[in-house]
C-alpha positions as CSV (number, residue, x, y, z in Angstrom):
1,M,88.3,163.0,80.9
2,K,91.6,161.9,79.2
3,F,93.7,159.1,80.2
4,V,97.4,158.5,79.6
5,S,99.1,155.2,79.2
6,L,102.1,155.3,81.1
7,K,104.9,152.5,80.9
8,S,106.9,151.2,83.8
9,R,109.3,148.5,84.5
10,G,106.9,146.8,86.9
11,G,103.9,147.4,85.2
12,N,101.6,149.6,82.9
13,Y,99.2,152.3,84.3
14,L,96.6,154.4,82.6
15,V,96.5,157.5,84.6
16,V,93.8,160.4,84.0
17,A,95.9,163.4,82.7
18,Q,94.0,166.1,85.0
19,N,95.4,164.0,88.1
20,I,98.9,164.6,87.1
21,A,100.6,167.5,89.2
22,W,104.1,167.4,88.2
23,L,107.3,165.6,86.5
24,R,110.6,164.9,87.9
25,T,113.6,163.4,86.3
26,D,114.9,160.7,87.9
27,E,117.6,158.1,87.3
28,N,118.4,155.4,84.5
29,G,115.9,157.5,81.7
30,Q,113.0,157.0,83.9
31,T,110.4,159.8,85.0
32,K,108.7,160.5,88.5
33,V,104.9,161.4,87.9
34,G,103.1,163.3,90.6
35,I,99.6,162.1,91.4
36,V,97.1,164.2,93.2
37,G,96.1,162.9,96.3
38,S,98.9,159.6,95.9
39,T,102.3,158.6,95.9
40,P,104.4,159.4,92.4
41,L,104.9,156.9,89.7
42,L,108.4,155.8,88.5
43,V,107.5,155.2,84.8
44,E,110.1,154.5,81.6
45,G,110.5,157.5,79.4
46,N,112.6,161.4,79.5
47,I,110.8,163.7,80.7
48,D,110.2,165.6,77.7
49,D,108.6,162.5,76.2
50,I,106.0,162.2,79.2
51,A,105.2,165.9,78.8
52,A,104.4,165.3,75.3
53,Q,102.1,162.4,76.1
54,V,100.3,164.1,78.9
55,G,99.8,167.1,76.7
56,G,98.6,165.2,73.9
57,E,101.1,165.7,71.3
């Protein structure tokens, strides 16, 4: 199981990479991360940076 560390302005998350369903660009340089069976997380960073973290690059 691969975990991804995602930083947020309200606190940080450690998410199972397999549970990430989608990414969407949001305002102020943030990205929404869709989690299977949960509400989306609003995290710091643009969509390309988050995709690279999730993809393991």
